[in-house]
LUMDREN-619126 format. One line per field, with one value per atom (N, C-alpha, C): x, y, z; atom name; residue number from 1; residue in three letters. Coordinates in Angstrom, 1 decimal, m for minus. Layout:
BEGIN
c1: [X_...]
c2: [Y_...]
c3: [Z_...]
sefi: [CA_...]
lopa: [NUM_...]
marvex: [ala_...]
% end
This chain:
BEGIN
c1: [88.0_88.5_89.7_90.7_91.9_91.8_92.1_92.1_93.3_93.2_94.3_94.6_95.9_96.3_96.6_96.0_96.2_97.2_97.4_98.2_99.7_100.5_101.9_102.6_103.7_104.5_105.8_106.2_107.5_108.7_109.7_110.9_112.0_112.7_113.8_115.1_115.9_117.1_118.3_119.2_120.4_121.6_122.4_123.6_124.8_125.8_127.0_128.0_128.8_129.9_130.9_131.0_131.8_131.0_131.4_130.6_130.5_131.4_131.4_130.3_129.8_128.7_127.4_126.6_125.3_124.4_123.3_122.3_121.2_120.9_119.8_118.5_117.4_116.2_115.1_114.2_113.0_111.8_110.6_109.4_109.0_108.4_108.1_107.2_106.4_105.5_106.3_107.6_108.5_108.1_107.7_107.5_108.5_108.7_109.6_111.0_112.0_113.4_114.1_114.8_115.5_117.0_117.8_119.2_119.6_120.1_120.6_122.1_122.5_123.8_124.5_125.7_126.5_127.1_127.3_127.8_129.1_130.0_131.3_131.4_130.2_130.1_129.5_129.0_128.2_128.9_130.2_130.9_131.1_130.8_130.9_129.5_128.5_127.1_127.0_126.4_126.2_125.4_125.7_125.0_123.6_123.3_121.9_120.9_121.5_120.6_120.5_120.9_120.6_119.2_118.2_116.8_116.0_114.8_113.9_113.5_113.3_112.9_112.9_112.8_112.8_113.9_114.3_115.4_115.2_115.8_115.8_117.3_117.8_119.1_118.9_119.6_119.4_120.6_120.2_121.2_121.2_122.3_122.4_121.4_120.7_119.8_120.7_120.1_120.8_120.5_120.9_120.7_119.2_118.3_116.9_116.2_117.0_116.4_115.8_116.0_115.5_116.5_116.1_117.0_116.4_117.4_117.0_117.0_116.3_116.1_115.8_116.3_115.9_115.3_114.2_113.5_113.6_113.9_114.1_113.6_113.7_113.3_114.4_114.5_115.4_114.6_114.7_114.1_115.1_115.7_116.7_118.0_119.2_119.4_119.0_118.9_118.4_119.0_118.8_119.1_120.6_121.4_122.8_123.4_123.0_123.6_123.1_121.9_121.3_122.1_122.4_123.1_124.5_125.1_126.5_126.4_125.4_125.2_125.0_124.3_124.0_125.3_126.3_127.5_128.1_128.0_128.5_127.5_126.3_125.2_124.8_125.0_124.5_125.5_126.0_127.0_126.4_125.1_124.6_124.3_124.2_123.7_124.8_124.5_125.5_125.1_123.8_123.2_122.1_121.9_120.8_120.0_118.7_117.8_117.2_117.6_117.1_115.9_114.9_113.7_113.4_113.3_113.0_112.0_111.5_110.6_111.5_111.0_111.9_111.0_110.5_109.7_110.3_110.2_110.8_111.9_112.9_114.1_113.7_112.7_112.4_111.4_111.0_110.0_110.6_110.1_110.6_109.6_109.8_108.9_109.1_108.0_108.1_108.3_108.5_108.7_107.5_106.3_105.1_105.0_105.3_105.2_106.3_107.5_108.6_108.3_107.6_107.2_106.1_105.2_104.1_104.7_105.6_106.2_107.0_107.7_108.5_107.5_106.4_105.4_104.8_104.5_103.9_104.9_106.1_107.1_107.4_107.3_107.4_106.3_105.1_103.9_104.1_104.5_104.7_105.7_106.8_107.8_107.6_106.9_106.6_105.7_104.8_103.9_104.5_105.8_106.4_107.1_107.0_107.5_109.0_109.7_111.1_111.9_111.3_112.0_112.0_113.1_113.3_113.6_112.8_113.0_113.8_114.8_115.6_115.0_113.9_113.3_112.7_112.9_112.3_110.8_110.4_109.0_108.6_107.2_106.7_106.9_107.4_107.5_106.1_106.0_104.8_104.6_103.8_103.6_102.4_102.5_101.4_100.2_99.1_97.9_97.9_97.7_97.7_96.3_96.1_94.8_94.7_93.5_93.4_94.2_94.2_95.0_96.5_97.0_98.4_98.7_97.9_98.1_98.1_97.2_97.1_98.4_99.0_100.2_101.4_101.4_102.5_102.3_101.1_100.9_101.7_101.9_102.7_104.1_104.6_106.0_106.1_105.1_105.2_105.5_104.8_105.0_106.4_106.8_108.2_109.3_109.1_110.1_110.0_108.9_108.8_109.4_109.2_109.8_111.3_111.8_113.3_113.8_113.2_113.7_113.7_112.6_112.6_113.7_113.9_114.9_116.3_116.6_118.0_118.0_117.0_117.0_116.5_115.8_115.2_113.7_113.3_111.9_111.2_109.9_109.2_108.6_108.3_107.6_108.4_108.3_109.0_108.5_109.4_109.0_108.0_107.2_106.2_107.0_106.9_107.7_107.3_106.2_105.8_106.3_107.1_107.6_108.5_108.6_109.4_110.8_111.5_112.9_113.0_111.8_111.9_111.6_111.6_111.2_112.2_113.4_114.4_115.3_116.2_117.1_118.2_118.9_119.9_121.0_121.3_122.4_121.9_120.8_120.3_121.3_121.6_122.5_121.9_122.6_122.1_122.7_121.8_122.3_122.8_124.1_124.8_124.6_124.6_124.5_125.9_126.1_127.4_128.4_129.6_130.6_130.7_130.8_130.9_132.2_132.1_133.3_134.3_135.6_136.7_136.4_136.6_136.3_134.9_134.0_132.6_132.4_131.5_131.3_130.7_131.1_130.6_129.1_128.3_126.9_126.9_126.0_125.9_125.2_125.8_125.2_125.3_124.2_124.2_124.8_125.1_125.7_124.7_123.5_122.5_122.3_123.0_122.9_121.9_121.3_120.3_120.9_120.4_120.8_120.2_120.3_120.8_119.9_120.4_119.6_119.4_118.2_117.9_117.9_117.9_117.8_119.2_120.3_121.6_122.1_122.7_123.3_124.7_124.9_126.2_127.2_128.3_129.3_128.6_127.9_127.1_128.0_127.5_128.2_127.7_128.4_128.0_126.6_126.4_125.1_123.9_124.2_123.2_122.8_123.8_123.5_122.7_123.1_122.3_120.9_120.7_119.4_118.5_119.1_118.3_118.0_118.9_118.7_117.6_117.6_116.6_115.2_115.1_113.8_113.3_114.2_113.8_113.4_114.1_113.8_112.4_112.0_110.8_109.6_109.9_108.9_108.5_109.3_109.0_109.8_109.3_109.9_110.9_112.2_113.2_113.0_112.7_112.6_111.5_110.3_109.2_109.5_110.1_110.4_111.4_112.4_113.4_112.8_111.9_111.2_110.4_109.6_108.8_109.6_110.8_111.7_112.5_112.4_113.1_114.4_114.8_116.2_116.3_115.1_115.1_114.0_114.2_113.2_112.0]
c2: [86.2_87.5_87.8_88.3_88.5_89.8_89.9_91.1_91.9_93.2_94.1_95.0_95.2_96.2_97.5_98.6_99.9_100.8_100.5_101.4_101.1_102.0_101.8_101.7_100.9_100.8_101.5_102.3_103.0_102.1_102.5_101.7_102.1_101.2_101.4_101.0_102.0_101.7_101.8_100.8_100.7_100.8_101.9_102.1_101.8_101.0_100.7_101.8_102.0_102.9_102.5_101.2_100.7_100.7_101.6_101.8_100.6_99.6_98.4_97.4_97.6_96.7_97.0_95.9_96.1_97.0_97.5_98.3_97.4_97.4_96.6_97.4_96.9_97.6_96.6_97.2_96.4_97.3_96.7_97.5_97.6_98.6_98.8_97.8_97.1_96.1_94.8_94.8_93.6_92.3_92.5_91.3_91.2_92.2_92.2_92.7_91.8_92.1_92.2_93.2_93.4_93.7_93.3_93.6_94.1_95.3_95.8_95.5_94.6_94.0_94.4_95.0_95.3_93.9_93.8_92.6_92.1_93.0_92.6_92.3_92.4_92.0_90.6_90.0_88.8_87.7_87.6_86.5_86.6_87.8_88.0_88.0_87.7_87.7_86.8_87.2_86.4_85.2_84.1_82.8_82.9_83.9_84.1_84.3_84.7_85.0_83.7_82.6_81.3_80.8_81.6_81.3_81.5_80.9_81.1_82.6_83.0_84.3_84.6_85.9_86.4_87.4_87.6_88.6_89.2_90.4_91.2_91.5_91.1_91.5_92.8_93.8_95.1_95.5_96.1_96.7_98.2_98.8_100.3_101.0_102.0_102.8_103.5_103.6_104.2_105.7_106.4_107.9_108.3_107.4_107.8_107.3_106.8_106.3_104.9_104.2_102.8_101.9_100.7_99.8_98.4_97.4_96.0_95.3_94.2_93.5_92.0_91.2_89.7_89.4_88.8_88.4_86.9_86.5_85.1_84.7_83.5_83.0_82.0_81.8_80.9_80.1_78.8_77.9_77.2_76.2_75.5_75.4_75.8_76.2_77.6_78.5_79.8_80.9_82.2_83.3_83.5_83.3_83.4_82.5_81.3_80.4_80.7_81.2_81.5_82.7_83.7_84.9_84.5_83.6_83.2_82.5_81.7_81.1_82.1_83.2_84.2_85.1_85.0_85.7_85.1_83.8_83.1_83.0_82.9_82.7_84.0_85.1_86.4_87.5_88.2_89.2_90.6_90.8_92.1_93.0_92.4_93.1_93.7_94.8_95.5_95.5_95.2_95.2_94.1_93.6_92.6_93.1_93.0_93.3_92.0_91.6_90.3_90.6_89.7_89.9_88.6_88.7_87.5_87.9_86.8_87.1_87.5_88.5_89.0_89.4_88.5_88.7_87.9_86.6_85.7_84.9_84.6_83.9_82.5_81.9_80.5_80.4_81.5_81.5_82.0_81.5_81.9_81.6_82.2_81.9_80.4_79.8_78.5_78.6_77.5_77.6_78.1_77.8_78.3_79.8_80.3_81.8_82.5_81.9_82.5_82.6_81.5_81.5_82.5_82.6_83.6_85.0_85.3_86.6_86.9_85.9_86.0_86.4_85.7_86.0_87.3_87.8_89.1_90.2_90.0_91.0_91.1_90.0_90.0_90.8_90.6_91.3_92.8_93.1_94.5_95.3_94.6_95.3_95.2_94.1_93.9_95.0_95.6_96.6_98.0_98.1_99.4_99.9_101.2_101.7_101.8_101.8_102.0_100.7_99.6_98.3_97.4_96.8_95.7_94.5_93.5_92.2_91.3_90.6_89.6_88.2_88.0_86.8_86.4_85.2_84.7_84.5_84.0_83.7_84.1_84.3_84.7_83.5_83.7_82.6_82.0_80.7_80.1_80.0_80.9_80.9_80.1_79.5_78.6_79.4_78.7_79.4_79.3_80.4_80.5_80.9_80.7_81.1_82.6_83.1_84.6_85.1_84.4_84.9_84.9_83.9_83.9_85.0_85.2_86.3_87.7_87.9_89.1_89.5_88.5_88.7_89.0_88.4_88.6_89.9_90.5_91.7_92.8_92.7_93.6_93.8_92.8_92.9_93.9_94.0_94.6_96.1_96.9_98.3_98.7_98.0_98.3_98.1_97.0_96.8_97.9_98.4_99.5_100.7_101.0_102.1_102.1_100.9_100.8_101.0_100.5_100.7_102.2_102.9_104.4_105.1_104.6_105.2_105.2_104.1_103.9_104.4_105.1_105.7_104.8_103.7_102.8_103.0_104.1_104.4_103.4_103.2_102.2_102.9_104.2_104.8_106.1_106.5_107.7_109.0_109.9_111.1_111.9_112.7_113.6_114.7_114.9_115.9_117.3_117.5_118.8_119.0_118.0_118.2_119.4_120.0_121.2_121.2_120.0_119.9_119.5_119.5_119.1_117.7_116.8_115.5_114.6_115.1_114.3_113.6_112.7_112.0_113.0_112.6_113.5_113.8_112.9_113.1_113.8_114.5_115.2_116.3_116.3_117.3_118.6_119.7_121.0_121.7_122.3_123.0_124.3_124.4_125.7_126.7_128.0_129.1_129.5_130.6_131.0_131.2_131.0_131.1_132.5_132.7_134.1_134.8_136.1_136.9_136.8_137.0_136.9_137.8_137.3_138.0_137.9_137.4_137.3_136.0_135.9_134.7_133.6_132.4_131.2_131.0_130.5_130.1_129.0_129.1_128.1_126.9_125.7_124.4_123.6_123.1_122.4_121.0_120.3_119.0_118.0_118.3_117.4_117.5_118.5_118.6_119.6_120.4_121.4_122.8_123.7_125.1_126.0_127.3_127.9_127.8_127.9_127.8_129.2_129.8_131.1_131.3_130.2_130.3_130.7_130.5_130.8_132.1_133.0_134.2_133.8_134.3_134.1_135.3_135.0_136.0_137.2_136.9_138.0_139.0_140.2_141.2_141.1_141.7_141.6_142.3_143.4_144.1_143.2_142.4_141.6_140.5_139.9_138.9_139.5_140.7_141.3_141.6_142.0_142.3_141.1_140.0_138.7_138.2_138.2_137.7_138.5_139.9_140.7_140.3_140.0_139.6_138.3_137.4_136.1_136.3_137.1_137.3_138.0_138.8_139.5_138.6_137.3_136.4_136.6_137.2_137.5_136.5_136.2_135.4_136.2_136.0_136.9_136.8_135.6_135.5_136.4_136.4_137.1_138.6_139.1_140.5_140.9_140.1_140.5_140.5_139.6_139.6_140.8_141.2_142.4_143.7_143.6_144.8_144.8_143.8_143.7_143.1_142.5_142.0_140.6_139.9_138.6_138.6_138.0_137.9_137.1]
c3: [97.9_97.6_98.6_98.1_99.0_99.7_101.0_101.7_101.3_101.5_101.2_102.3_102.7_103.7_103.0_103.5_102.9_103.7_104.9_105.8_105.5_105.1_104.9_106.2_106.2_107.4_107.2_108.2_108.1_108.0_107.3_107.2_108.2_108.7_109.6_108.9_108.6_107.8_108.7_108.7_109.6_108.7_108.9_108.2_109.1_108.6_109.4_109.2_110.2_110.1_109.1_108.8_107.7_106.5_105.5_104.3_103.4_103.6_102.8_103.3_104.5_104.9_104.2_104.1_103.4_104.3_103.7_104.4_104.8_106.1_106.6_106.7_106.3_106.2_106.7_107.5_107.9_108.0_107.8_107.9_109.4_109.8_111.2_111.8_110.9_111.4_111.7_111.5_111.8_111.1_109.9_109.1_108.0_107.2_106.1_106.5_106.5_106.8_105.4_105.2_103.9_104.1_103.1_103.1_101.7_101.6_100.3_100.2_99.3_99.3_98.0_98.1_97.0_96.5_95.2_94.6_95.2_95.3_95.8_97.3_98.0_99.4_99.5_98.4_98.5_99.2_99.0_99.5_101.1_101.6_103.1_103.7_103.0_103.5_104.7_105.8_107.0_106.7_107.4_107.2_107.8_108.6_109.1_107.9_106.8_105.6_104.7_105.2_104.5_104.9_104.7_105.0_103.7_103.6_102.5_102.3_101.1_100.8_99.4_99.0_97.6_97.5_96.3_96.0_94.7_94.6_93.3_93.0_91.8_91.4_90.5_90.9_90.3_89.4_88.2_87.3_87.6_87.2_87.4_86.5_87.0_86.1_85.0_83.8_82.7_82.7_81.6_81.5_81.6_81.2_81.2_82.4_83.4_84.6_84.5_83.4_83.3_83.9_84.4_85.0_84.8_84.9_84.7_86.0_86.1_87.3_87.0_87.9_87.9_89.3_89.2_90.5_90.7_91.9_92.2_93.6_93.9_95.2_95.7_97.0_97.6_98.6_98.6_99.6_100.4_99.9_100.7_99.8_100.3_101.7_102.0_101.1_101.4_100.6_101.0_100.2_100.0_101.1_101.0_99.9_99.9_98.9_97.5_97.4_96.0_95.5_96.3_95.8_95.4_96.1_95.7_94.4_94.1_92.8_91.7_92.0_91.0_90.7_91.6_91.2_90.0_89.8_88.7_87.5_87.9_86.9_86.1_86.8_86.2_86.5_85.4_85.6_85.5_85.3_85.0_86.3_87.4_88.6_89.4_90.0_90.9_92.4_92.6_93.9_94.0_95.2_95.4_96.6_96.4_97.6_98.0_99.3_99.8_100.7_100.7_101.5_102.2_103.5_104.3_105.4_106.1_107.3_108.5_109.2_110.3_111.4_112.2_113.4_114.5_114.4_115.4_114.8_115.6_115.1_114.6_115.2_114.9_113.9_113.2_112.1_110.9_109.7_108.4_107.4_106.2_105.1_104.7_104.3_103.7_102.2_101.5_100.1_99.3_99.7_99.0_99.2_100.4_100.6_99.8_99.8_99.0_97.5_97.0_95.6_95.3_96.2_96.1_96.0_96.9_96.9_95.7_95.2_93.9_92.8_92.7_91.6_91.7_92.9_93.0_92.8_93.2_92.9_91.4_90.7_89.2_88.6_89.0_88.5_88.8_90.0_90.4_89.5_89.2_88.4_86.9_86.5_85.1_84.5_85.4_85.0_85.2_85.5_85.8_84.5_84.2_83.0_82.9_84.1_84.1_84.2_84.2_84.6_83.4_83.1_82.1_82.9_82.9_83.7_82.8_83.5_82.8_82.9_83.7_83.8_82.4_82.0_80.7_80.8_81.9_82.1_83.5_83.7_85.0_85.9_87.1_88.1_88.4_88.5_88.9_90.4_90.9_92.4_92.8_93.9_94.4_94.9_95.0_95.6_97.1_97.7_99.2_99.7_100.9_101.5_101.6_101.8_102.0_103.1_104.2_105.4_105.1_104.4_104.1_103.1_102.1_101.2_101.9_102.8_103.5_104.2_104.9_105.6_104.7_103.5_102.5_101.8_101.7_101.0_101.7_103.0_103.8_103.3_102.5_102.0_100.8_100.0_98.7_98.8_99.6_99.7_100.3_101.3_101.8_100.7_99.9_98.8_97.8_97.4_96.5_97.1_98.4_99.1_99.1_99.3_99.3_97.9_96.9_95.5_95.2_95.6_95.4_96.2_97.4_98.2_97.6_96.9_96.3_94.9_94.4_93.0_91.9_92.3_91.3_91.2_90.6_90.4_89.5_89.8_88.9_87.7_87.8_86.7_86.3_85.0_84.6_85.3_85.5_86.2_85.3_85.9_85.2_84.6_83.2_82.5_83.0_83.7_84.2_85.7_86.2_87.5_87.6_88.8_89.0_88.5_88.6_88.1_86.7_86.0_84.5_84.3_85.3_85.1_84.5_84.2_83.5_84.5_84.0_84.9_85.4_86.4_87.0_86.0_85.1_84.2_82.9_82.9_81.8_81.4_80.1_79.6_79.4_79.6_79.5_78.2_77.4_76.2_76.7_76.5_77.0_75.9_76.4_75.4_75.0_74.3_73.9_75.1_74.8_75.9_76.4_77.7_78.2_77.8_77.7_77.4_78.4_78.1_79.1_80.3_81.4_82.7_83.2_82.3_82.8_83.5_84.5_85.3_84.4_84.7_84.0_84.4_83.5_83.9_84.9_85.9_87.0_86.5_86.8_86.5_87.8_88.3_89.6_89.4_90.5_90.5_89.9_89.9_89.4_87.8_87.2_85.8_85.4_86.3_85.9_86.2_85.4_85.6_84.6_84.7_85.9_87.1_88.3_89.5_90.0_89.9_90.3_91.8_92.6_94.0_94.6_93.8_94.3_93.6_94.4_93.8_93.2_92.0_91.4_91.7_92.3_92.7_93.4_94.5_95.2_95.9_96.0_96.8_98.2_99.2_100.6_100.7_100.0_100.1_99.6_98.5_97.9_98.9_99.6_100.6_101.8_102.3_103.4_103.0_101.7_101.2_101.2_100.7_100.6_102.0_102.9_104.2_104.9_104.7_105.3_104.8_103.5_102.9_103.5_103.7_104.3_105.7_106.5_107.9_108.0_107.0_107.0_106.5_106.2_105.7_104.3_103.5_102.1_101.2_100.0_99.0_98.2_98.4_97.7_96.2_95.6_94.2_93.6_94.4_93.9_94.0_95.1_95.3_94.2_94.0_93.0_91.6_91.3_90.0_89.8_90.8_90.8_90.6_91.1_91.0_89.7_88.9_87.7_87.7_88.9_89.0_88.3_88.2_87.5_86.4_85.3_84.2_84.6]
sefi: [N_CA_C_N_CA_C_N_CA_C_N_CA_C_N_CA_C_N_CA_C_N_CA_C_N_CA_C_N_CA_C_N_CA_C_N_CA_C_N_CA_C_N_CA_C_N_CA_C_N_CA_C_N_CA_C_N_CA_C_N_CA_C_N_CA_C_N_CA_C_N_CA_C_N_CA_C_N_CA_C_N_CA_C_N_CA_C_N_CA_C_N_CA_C_N_CA_C_N_CA_C_N_CA_C_N_CA_C_N_CA_C_N_CA_C_N_CA_C_N_CA_C_N_CA_C_N_CA_C_N_CA_C_N_CA_C_N_CA_C_N_CA_C_N_CA_C_N_CA_C_N_CA_C_N_CA_C_N_CA_C_N_CA_C_N_CA_C_N_CA_C_N_CA_C_N_CA_C_N_CA_C_N_CA_C_N_CA_C_N_CA_C_N_CA_C_N_CA_C_N_CA_C_N_CA_C_N_CA_C_N_CA_C_N_CA_C_N_CA_C_N_CA_C_N_CA_C_N_CA_C_N_CA_C_N_CA_C_N_CA_C_N_CA_C_N_CA_C_N_CA_C_N_CA_C_N_CA_C_N_CA_C_N_CA_C_N_CA_C_N_CA_C_N_CA_C_N_CA_C_N_CA_C_N_CA_C_N_CA_C_N_CA_C_N_CA_C_N_CA_C_N_CA_C_N_CA_C_N_CA_C_N_CA_C_N_CA_C_N_CA_C_N_CA_C_N_CA_C_N_CA_C_N_CA_C_N_CA_C_N_CA_C_N_CA_C_N_CA_C_N_CA_C_N_CA_C_N_CA_C_N_CA_C_N_CA_C_N_CA_C_N_CA_C_N_CA_C_N_CA_C_N_CA_C_N_CA_C_N_CA_C_N_CA_C_N_CA_C_N_CA_C_N_CA_C_N_CA_C_N_CA_C_N_CA_C_N_CA_C_N_CA_C_N_CA_C_N_CA_C_N_CA_C_N_CA_C_N_CA_C_N_CA_C_N_CA_C_N_CA_C_N_CA_C_N_CA_C_N_CA_C_N_CA_C_N_CA_C_N_CA_C_N_CA_C_N_CA_C_N_CA_C_N_CA_C_N_CA_C_N_CA_C_N_CA_C_N_CA_C_N_CA_C_N_CA_C_N_CA_C_N_CA_C_N_CA_C_N_CA_C_N_CA_C_N_CA_C_N_CA_C_N_CA_C_N_CA_C_N_CA_C_N_CA_C_N_CA_C_N_CA_C_N_CA_C_N_CA_C_N_CA_C_N_CA_C_N_CA_C_N_CA_C_N_CA_C_N_CA_C_N_CA_C_N_CA_C_N_CA_C_N_CA_C_N_CA_C_N_CA_C_N_CA_C_N_CA_C_N_CA_C_N_CA_C_N_CA_C_N_CA_C_N_CA_C_N_CA_C_N_CA_C_N_CA_C_N_CA_C_N_CA_C_N_CA_C_N_CA_C_N_CA_C_N_CA_C_N_CA_C_N_CA_C_N_CA_C_N_CA_C_N_CA_C_N_CA_C_N_CA_C_N_CA_C_N_CA_C_N_CA_C_N_CA_C_N_CA_C_N_CA_C_N_CA_C_N_CA_C_N_CA_C_N_CA_C_N_CA_C_N_CA_C_N_CA_C_N_CA_C_N_CA_C_N_CA_C_N_CA_C_N_CA_C_N_CA_C_N_CA_C_N_CA_C_N_CA_C_N_CA_C_N_CA_C_N_CA_C_N_CA_C_N_CA_C_N_CA_C_N_CA_C_N_CA_C_N_CA_C_N_CA_C_N_CA_C_N_CA_C_N_CA_C_N_CA_C_N_CA_C_N_CA_C_N_CA_C_N_CA_C_N_CA_C_N_CA_C_N_CA_C_N_CA_C_N_CA_C_N_CA_C_N_CA_C_N_CA_C_N_CA_C_N_CA_C_N_CA_C_N_CA_C]
lopa: [1_1_1_2_2_2_3_3_3_4_4_4_5_5_5_6_6_6_7_7_7_8_8_8_9_9_9_10_10_10_11_11_11_12_12_12_13_13_13_14_14_14_15_15_15_16_16_16_17_17_17_18_18_18_19_19_19_20_20_20_21_21_21_22_22_22_23_23_23_24_24_24_25_25_25_26_26_26_27_27_27_28_28_28_29_29_29_30_30_30_31_31_31_32_32_32_33_33_33_34_34_34_35_35_35_36_36_36_37_37_37_38_38_38_39_39_39_40_40_40_41_41_41_42_42_42_43_43_43_44_44_44_45_45_45_46_46_46_47_47_47_48_48_48_49_49_49_50_50_50_51_51_51_52_52_52_53_53_53_54_54_54_55_55_55_56_56_56_57_57_57_58_58_58_59_59_59_60_60_60_61_61_61_62_62_62_63_63_63_64_64_64_65_65_65_66_66_66_67_67_67_68_68_68_69_69_69_70_70_70_71_71_71_72_72_72_73_73_73_74_74_74_75_75_75_76_76_76_77_77_77_78_78_78_79_79_79_80_80_80_81_81_81_82_82_82_83_83_83_84_84_84_85_85_85_86_86_86_87_87_87_88_88_88_89_89_89_90_90_90_91_91_91_92_92_92_93_93_93_94_94_94_95_95_95_96_96_96_97_97_97_98_98_98_99_99_99_100_100_100_101_101_101_102_102_102_103_103_103_104_104_104_105_105_105_106_106_106_107_107_107_108_108_108_109_109_109_110_110_110_111_111_111_112_112_112_113_113_113_114_114_114_115_115_115_116_116_116_117_117_117_118_118_118_119_119_119_120_120_120_121_121_121_122_122_122_123_123_123_124_124_124_125_125_125_126_126_126_127_127_127_128_128_128_129_129_129_130_130_130_131_131_131_132_132_132_133_133_133_134_134_134_135_135_135_136_136_136_137_137_137_138_138_138_139_139_139_140_140_140_141_141_141_142_142_142_143_143_143_144_144_144_145_145_145_146_146_146_147_147_147_148_148_148_149_149_149_150_150_150_151_151_151_152_152_152_153_153_153_154_154_154_155_155_155_156_156_156_157_157_157_158_158_158_159_159_159_160_160_160_161_161_161_162_162_162_163_163_163_164_164_164_165_165_165_166_166_166_167_167_167_168_168_168_169_169_169_170_170_170_171_171_171_172_172_172_173_173_173_174_174_174_175_175_175_176_176_176_177_177_177_178_178_178_179_179_179_180_180_180_181_181_181_182_182_182_183_183_183_184_184_184_185_185_185_186_186_186_187_187_187_188_188_188_189_189_189_190_190_190_191_191_191_192_192_192_193_193_193_194_194_194_195_195_195_196_196_196_197_197_197_198_198_198_199_199_199_200_200_200_201_201_201_202_202_202_203_203_203_204_204_204_205_205_205_206_206_206_207_207_207_208_208_208_209_209_209_210_210_210_211_211_211_212_212_212_213_213_213_214_214_214_215_215_215_216_216_216_217_217_217_218_218_218_219_219_219_220_220_220_221_221_221_222_222_222_223_223_223_224_224_224_225_225_225_226_226_226_227_227_227_228_228_228_229_229_229_230_230_230_231_231_231_232_232_232_233_233_233_234_234_234_235_235_235_236_236_236_237_237_237_238_238_238_239_239_239_240_240_240_241_241_241_242_242_242_243_243_243_244_244_244_245_245_245_246_246_246_247_247_247]
marvex: [met_met_met_cys_cys_cys_ala_ala_ala_val_val_val_arg_arg_arg_leu_leu_leu_ala_ala_ala_pro_pro_pro_ala_ala_ala_pro_pro_pro_leu_leu_leu_val_val_val_val_val_val_ser_ser_ser_leu_leu_leu_ser_ser_ser_cys_cys_cys_asp_asp_asp_leu_leu_leu_asp_asp_asp_asn_asn_asn_pro_pro_pro_ile_ile_ile_lys_lys_lys_ile_ile_ile_arg_arg_arg_ala_ala_ala_lys_lys_lys_his_his_his_lys_lys_lys_val_val_val_ala_ala_ala_gly_gly_gly_met_met_met_leu_leu_leu_leu_leu_leu_leu_leu_leu_asp_asp_asp_arg_arg_arg_asp_asp_asp_tyr_tyr_tyr_ala_ala_ala_asn_asn_asn_arg_arg_arg_leu_leu_leu_glu_glu_glu_arg_arg_arg_ser_ser_ser_trp_trp_trp_asn_asn_asn_val_val_val_pro_pro_pro_gly_gly_gly_ala_ala_ala_tyr_tyr_tyr_ile_ile_ile_leu_leu_leu_leu_leu_leu_asp_asp_asp_arg_arg_arg_pro_pro_pro_asp_asp_asp_ala_ala_ala_glu_glu_glu_gly_gly_gly_arg_arg_arg_trp_trp_trp_gly_gly_gly_ala_ala_ala_tyr_tyr_tyr_ile_ile_ile_gly_gly_gly_lys_lys_lys_ala_ala_ala_thr_thr_thr_ser_ser_ser_pro_pro_pro_gly_gly_gly_leu_leu_leu_arg_arg_arg_gln_gln_gln_arg_arg_arg_val_val_val_leu_leu_leu_gln_gln_gln_gln_gln_gln_leu_leu_leu_lys_lys_lys_gly_gly_gly_arg_arg_arg_asp_asp_asp_his_his_his_trp_trp_trp_tyr_tyr_tyr_arg_arg_arg_ala_ala_ala_leu_leu_leu_leu_leu_leu_ile_ile_ile_arg_arg_arg_tyr_tyr_tyr_glu_glu_glu_ser_ser_ser_asn_asn_asn_asp_asp_asp_asp_asp_asp_glu_glu_glu_arg_arg_arg_leu_leu_leu_asn_asn_asn_ser_ser_ser_ser_ser_ser_glu_glu_glu_ala_ala_ala_gly_gly_gly_trp_trp_trp_leu_leu_leu_glu_glu_glu_gly_gly_gly_arg_arg_arg_leu_leu_leu_tyr_tyr_tyr_asp_asp_asp_his_his_his_leu_leu_leu_ala_ala_ala_gly_gly_gly_ala_ala_ala_gly_gly_gly_gln_gln_gln_val_val_val_asn_asn_asn_leu_leu_leu_his_his_his_asn_asn_asn_arg_arg_arg_asn_asn_asn_arg_arg_arg_pro_pro_pro_gln_gln_gln_asp_asp_asp_pro_pro_pro_thr_thr_thr_leu_leu_leu_ser_ser_ser_asp_asp_asp_asp_asp_asp_glu_glu_glu_glu_glu_glu_thr_thr_thr_ser_ser_ser_leu_leu_leu_ile_ile_ile_asp_asp_asp_tyr_tyr_tyr_leu_leu_leu_leu_leu_leu_pro_pro_pro_val_val_val_thr_thr_thr_ser_ser_ser_val_val_val_leu_leu_leu_arg_arg_arg_leu_leu_leu_ile_ile_ile_gly_gly_gly_his_his_his_asn_asn_asn_leu_leu_leu_his_his_his_pro_pro_pro_arg_arg_arg_asn_asn_asn_pro_pro_pro_asn_asn_asn_ala_ala_ala_pro_pro_pro_asp_asp_asp_gly_gly_gly_gly_gly_gly_gly_gly_gly_pro_pro_pro_leu_leu_leu_val_val_val_lys_lys_lys_met_met_met_ile_ile_ile_lys_lys_lys_arg_arg_arg_gly_gly_gly_pro_pro_pro_ala_ala_ala_pro_pro_pro_ala_ala_ala_pro_pro_pro_gly_gly_gly_glu_glu_glu_pro_pro_pro_gln_gln_gln_pro_pro_pro_tyr_tyr_tyr_val_val_val_ser_ser_ser_val_val_val_phe_phe_phe_gly_gly_gly_tyr_tyr_tyr_gly_gly_gly_pro_pro_pro_asn_asn_asn_arg_arg_arg_tyr_tyr_tyr_leu_leu_leu_leu_leu_leu_gln_gln_gln_asp_asp_asp_pro_pro_pro_thr_thr_thr_trp_trp_trp_glu_glu_glu_glu_glu_glu_leu_leu_leu_gln_gln_gln_glu_glu_glu_arg_arg_arg_ile_ile_ile_ala_ala_ala_leu_leu_leu_ile_ile_ile_asn_asn_asn_ala_ala_ala_gly_gly_gly_lys_lys_lys_asn_asn_asn_pro_pro_pro_leu_leu_leu_arg_arg_arg_val_val_val_glu_glu_glu_lys_lys_lys_asp_asp_asp_ser_ser_ser_gly_gly_gly_lys_lys_lys_his_his_his_pro_pro_pro]
% end
């Protein structure tokens, strides 16, 4: 029976001042080192990433939040060379998430561990409602000892967290969620056009509206009144609804 780690590890995300540089990510337990790489940066990937590991090629999410992915592994010479090969072999991806061992400089994943990780990542994404895998077949991962599997399980949760962080959710949103559960590009059915001189209906940058938390064309008196309610520890929306200002 394989042991399971339940405690999640915090992620450490390093952003460069140069926005063209990839985003470096590692789990706090110092096992999983990750790099989020834009496709047009692949040719400049550091040679230190020519080590064994697994990778996920990511398609952009569509209007429904679904996205495609290809999962692979690299053994010799390593991840850098494999990603360069995938520039020519696959044209669907816009980003790649590279995963390697990152604890001691003289240690790295072996080919069996990279293959096991590739297979488990495939299983993890294959069961997700928002993901279409480009792999034709499930990777054949080798059998490892319980101790080896236990150490590699620590990789899976950080990978899922990174995907969520960059907007690649594994499962559809709950339709009863506060924001409606739809994708950010959800279209709004607009009502009749306002009369000349009337304010335009508010639509947020996320595609949702109207937003009752924001005052439209407020007067100075309305602003002072709302600030006073907030300072008094009251919910302005509830007070305004009770007073008949909001339906």
